[in-house]
C-alpha positions in Angstrom: 49.1 -12.3 -67.3 52.0 -9.9 -67.0 49.9 -7.5 -69.8 46.9 -7.6 -68.7 47.9 -6.6 -64.9 48.8 -3.2 -66.5 46.1 -2.2 -67.9 44.3 -2.7 -64.6 47.0 -0.6 -63.2 46.6 1.9 -65.1 46.1 5.9 -63.5 47.2 4.2 -60.3 49.9 6.3 -60.9 47.7 9.9 -60.8 46.4 8.7 -57.9 49.0 8.1 -55.7 51.0 11.1 -57.6 47.5 13.3 -56.3 48.0 11.8 -52.7 51.7 11.9 -52.2 51.4 16.5 -53.8 48.1 17.0 -51.4 49.9 15.2 -48.1 52.9 17.3 -48.8 51.0 20.2 -49.3 49.0 19.8 -45.6 52.3 19.2 -43.7 54.6 23.1 -45.7 50.7 24.4 -44.2 50.9 23.2 -40.7 54.4 23.9 -40.7 54.4 27.6 -41.9 51.4 27.7 -39.4 54.0 26.2 -36.4 57.1 29.0 -37.9 54.2 31.5 -37.7 53.2 30.8 -33.8 57.0 30.5 -33.0 57.4 34.3 -34.5 54.5 36.0 -32.8 55.8 33.6 -29.4 59.4 34.9 -29.7 58.1 38.7 -29.7 55.6 38.1 -27.2 58.9 36.9 -24.8 61.1 39.3 -25.7 58.4 42.2 -25.3 57.4 40.5 -22.3 61.8 40.8 -20.9 62.3 44.2 -22.0 58.8 45.1 -19.7 60.1 43.5 -17.0 63.7 45.5 -17.4 61.2 48.2 -17.1 59.6 47.7 -14.4 62.4 46.8 -12.7 64.1 50.4 -14.0 61.2 51.8 -11.9 61.8 49.9 -8.5 65.5 51.1 -9.3 64.5 55.1 -9.1 62.1 54.5 -5.9 64.9 52.6 -3.8 67.5 55.2 -5.4 65.5 58.0 -3.4 64.4 56.2 -0.6 68.1 54.6 0.5 70.2 57.2 0.0 73.8 56.6 0.4 74.4 59.2 3.2 72.2 56.9 4.7 69.3 59.2 6.5 66.2 57.8 6.6 63.8 58.9 3.8 60.2 57.6 3.6 58.7 57.0 0.1 54.7 58.0 -0.6 55.5 58.5 -4.2 54.6 57.2 -7.7 56.8 58.3 -10.6 56.9 57.5 -14.4 59.3 57.3 -16.9 61.0 60.5 -18.2 60.6 61.2 -22.4 64.4 60.3 -22.4 64.2 57.0 -21.1 62.5 55.7 -24.9 65.6 56.8 -26.6 67.3 54.5 -25.2 68.5 51.6 -27.0 65.9 48.6 -26.1 63.8 50.6 -24.0 62.3 52.3 -27.1 58.0 52.5 -26.5 58.7 51.6 -23.3 57.6 52.8 -20.3 57.3 52.5 -16.1 55.4 54.2 -13.7 56.9 52.7 -10.3 54.6 53.7 -6.4 55.7 53.8 -3.0 54.5 53.6 0.4 56.2 53.7 3.6 54.4 52.5 7.2 55.8 52.8 10.3 55.3 49.7 12.7 57.0 48.7 15.9 58.5 45.5 16.0 60.1 43.8 19.2 60.2 47.4 20.6 61.6 48.9 17.9 59.9 51.2 15.6 60.7 50.6 12.0 59.2 52.1 8.3 58.4 49.5 6.1 58.4 50.4 2.5 56.6 49.1 -0.3 57.6 49.4 -4.0 56.1 48.8 -6.7 56.4 49.4 -10.6 54.6 48.8 -14.3 56.7 48.4 -17.1 54.7 47.9 -20.0 56.3 47.9 -23.7 54.0 48.3 -27.5 55.3 46.1 -30.4 53.1 46.8 -33.0 49.0 46.5 -31.4 50.2 43.9 -29.4 51.4 46.1 -25.4 53.0 43.8 -22.9 53.0 44.3 -19.6 54.8 43.1 -15.9 54.4 43.5 -12.4 57.5 44.2 -9.8 56.6 44.4 -6.8 59.2 44.7 -3.4 58.8 45.2 0.2 61.7 47.0 2.7 61.7 47.4 6.7 64.7 49.3 7.6 64.9 50.2 11.5 64.4 54.3 12.7 
């Protein structure tokens, strides 16, 4: 009886081995796809962070022009672009910004004010991917 059951089981190890090999191959392929997708997501996130910092730099440039340290009241209706030296800064290679500001004269509670609207778009490119971030800031100053 023992000998007969062995003859009936011949070849079943081959089927089990093939099944295990196929399952492990599929698992390996899935894991490699997940790692690749994770790497692409990481690159996009880091590029987005660099683009955000580029846009923030544009806002800071306009802010320093609109609110100088000598406390003189300025209006701002201009657009500035990053210069060529900006891309030479470590961390900002292949990045640029375009920042714009508008000033509107308003009256609030009987007092004249300037209302400033600053908008900056930072873009960074890595390979074929271009990522951009837009930041906006509003400010008001009494005249």
